[in-house]
C-alpha positions in Angstrom: -148.2 116.6 86.4 -146.1 114.6 84.0 -142.3 114.1 84.0 -140.3 113.0 81.0 -137.4 110.5 81.3 -134.8 113.3 80.9 -136.3 115.3 83.8 -136.4 112.2 86.0 -132.7 111.3 85.2 -131.6 114.9 86.0 -133.5 114.8 89.3 -131.9 111.5 90.4 -128.5 112.6 89.4 -128.9 115.8 91.5 -130.0 113.8 94.5 -127.0 111.4 94.1 -124.6 114.3 93.8 -126.0 116.0 96.9 -125.7 112.8 98.8 -122.0 112.4 97.7 -121.3 116.0 98.7 -122.7 115.4 102.2 -120.7 112.2 102.6 -117.4 113.9 101.6 -118.0 116.7 104.1 -118.4 114.3 107.0 -115.7 114.6 109.6 -113.8 111.4 110.0 -114.5 109.5 113.2 -111.8 110.0 115.8 -110.5 106.6 116.9 -109.6 106.5 120.6 -106.2 105.2 121.5 -106.1 102.2 123.7 -103.8 101.4 126.6 -101.4 98.5 126.2 -100.0 96.5 129.0 -96.5 94.9 128.7 -95.7 92.2 131.2 -92.4 90.7 132.4 -90.2 92.7 130.0 -86.6 91.6 131.0 -84.3 94.6 131.7 -80.9 92.8 131.8 -81.9 90.5 134.7 -79.3 88.7 136.8 -79.0 84.9 137.0 -77.7 85.0 140.6 -75.2 86.5 143.0 -71.5 85.8 143.4 -71.2 84.3 146.9 -67.8 85.8 147.4 -68.3 89.4 146.2 -72.0 89.7 146.5 -72.1 91.1 142.9 -74.9 90.1 140.5 -74.2 87.4 137.9 -75.4 87.0 134.4 -76.0 90.6 133.3 -75.0 91.7 129.8 -74.9 95.5 130.2 -77.3 95.8 127.3 -80.6 97.6 127.2 -83.8 95.9 126.2 -85.1 98.3 123.4 -88.8 98.7 122.8 -90.9 100.0 120.0 -94.2 101.5 121.3 -95.9 101.8 118.0 -95.5 98.1 117.2 -95.6 97.0 120.9 -92.5 94.8 120.6 -88.8 94.6 121.4 -86.1 95.7 119.0 -82.8 94.0 118.5 -79.7 95.7 120.0 -78.2 95.7 116.5 -80.7 98.4 115.7 -79.7 100.6 118.6 -78.3 103.3 116.2 -81.6 103.6 114.3 -85.1 105.2 114.9 -86.7 101.7 115.3 -86.9 101.9 119.0 -88.4 104.4 121.5 -87.4 103.4 125.0 -84.8 101.1 126.5 -84.7 99.3 129.9 -81.7 98.1 131.9 -82.1 97.6 135.6 -83.8 100.7 137.0 -82.5 102.8 134.1 -84.9 103.9 131.3 -83.4 105.6 128.2 -85.1 107.3 125.3 -84.1 107.5 121.6 -83.1 111.1 121.5 -80.3 113.4 122.4 -76.6 113.8 121.8 -75.9 110.1 122.2 -79.0 108.8 120.2 -80.1 108.9 116.6 -83.9 109.5 117.1 -86.1 112.5 117.9 -87.1 111.1 121.2 -87.4 112.7 124.6 -89.2 112.4 127.9 -90.2 114.0 131.2 -91.8 112.8 134.4 -95.4 114.1 135.0 -96.8 114.1 138.5 -100.4 113.0 138.3 -102.5 110.0 137.4 -102.2 108.0 134.2 -106.0 108.3 133.4 -106.1 112.1 134.0 -103.2 112.9 131.7 -105.0 113.1 128.4 -103.0 115.7 126.4 -99.4 116.6 126.2 -99.2 120.4 126.8 -97.8 122.4 124.0 -95.5 124.1 126.5 -94.0 120.8 127.6 -90.2 120.5 127.7 -88.8 117.2 126.8 -85.4 116.2 128.2 -83.1 114.0 126.1 -80.2 111.6 126.9 -77.0 113.6 126.7 -74.7 111.0 128.2 -74.7 107.8 130.2 -75.1 109.8 133.4 -77.3 112.6 132.1 -80.6 111.1 131.1 -84.1 112.5 130.4 -85.5 110.1 133.0 -83.3 110.4 136.1 -82.2 107.0 137.3 -82.2 107.8 141.0 -84.5 106.9 143.9 -87.3 109.5 144.4 -86.3 111.5 141.4 -87.6 109.5 138.5 -90.1 106.7 138.5 -89.1 104.6 141.6 -88.2 104.6 145.2 -85.5 102.4 146.7 -85.8 101.0 150.2 -82.2 100.1 151.0 -82.8 98.1 154.2 -85.4 96.0 152.5 -83.6 96.0 149.1 -86.9 96.9 147.6 -87.7 98.9 144.5 -91.2 100.3 144.1 -92.8 102.6 141.5 -93.8 106.0 142.8 -97.6 106.4 142.7 -98.7 109.2 140.5 -95.7 109.3 138.2 -96.3 109.2 134.5 -93.5 109.0 132.0 -94.4 111.3 129.0 -92.5 110.0 126.0 -91.7 111.5 122.6 -90.8 108.6 120.5 -87.9 108.0 118.2 -89.9 109.1 115.2 -91.5 112.2 117.0 -94.9 110.8 118.1 -96.2 110.9 121.6 -97.0 108.4 124.4 -97.5 108.1 128.1 -96.3 105.3 130.3 -96.8 104.1 133.9 -94.4 101.5 135.5 -96.5 99.0 137.5 -93.9 96.6 138.7 -90.2 95.9 138.7 -90.5 92.2 139.7 -91.3 89.1 137.7 -95.0 88.4 137.4 -95.8 91.7 139.2 -96.5 90.3 142.7 -98.9 92.3 144.8 -96.6 91.9 147.8 -92.9 91.7 146.9 -90.4 89.4 148.6 -87.0 90.7 147.5 -85.4 87.4 148.6 -87.7 85.4 146.4 -89.1 87.5 143.6 -86.8 88.2 140.6 -86.2 91.8 139.8 -85.5 93.6 136.5 -88.7 92.4 134.9 -90.9 95.4 134.0 -94.6 95.4 133.9 -96.0 98.7 132.5 -98.9 100.2 130.6 -98.8 102.8 128.0 -100.8 104.7 125.4 -99.3 105.6 122.0 -100.8 108.2 119.7 -100.0 107.1 116.1 -101.5 110.2 114.3 -98.8 112.6 115.6 -101.1 114.6 117.8 -100.7 115.3 121.5 -104.0 113.6 122.4 -103.5 110.6 124.6 -107.0 109.4 125.3 
């Protein structure tokens, strides 16, 4: 059987077109999100204690603002913008959303493991910061992310607590606080180890979906 040049060209063009069609129908590969670990994030740490009053010295009263998408701190001069997602000061964690914020953010505390929390439920209710004393993440021992042992003056993250975050621009993330002390010591000595230094891990979903694995 003989083929002329026109028939061969037509056949090759058809094969190329078919290959192109197959390629354009391919489902894009899903890129898994990766957990990031932030170490020693200062949360308005003290520089000492007044020997007369016993009150901490050196605090500024300002929150350390953090952008989860870019994994970096944000200047306090940008506190009225959507550039930040969460803020840290002492044991208090704020989110960029609510009556006193400019962003779309919110949060709630999930009881369960960080690894097993893979998807934000569509029925989830996100709290927002309504005032300095009405926050999405309650800043009280046993009710938010930490326990406080008063006799030992010790703050420890509660095991199995995951902070589910809606970011300032409406994306989703999960966060687990690992330590409140500088360098995240395995055994904390409150008389030696400096507090107000967060170590935490988080997963941020950039595509806007509720999938967090």
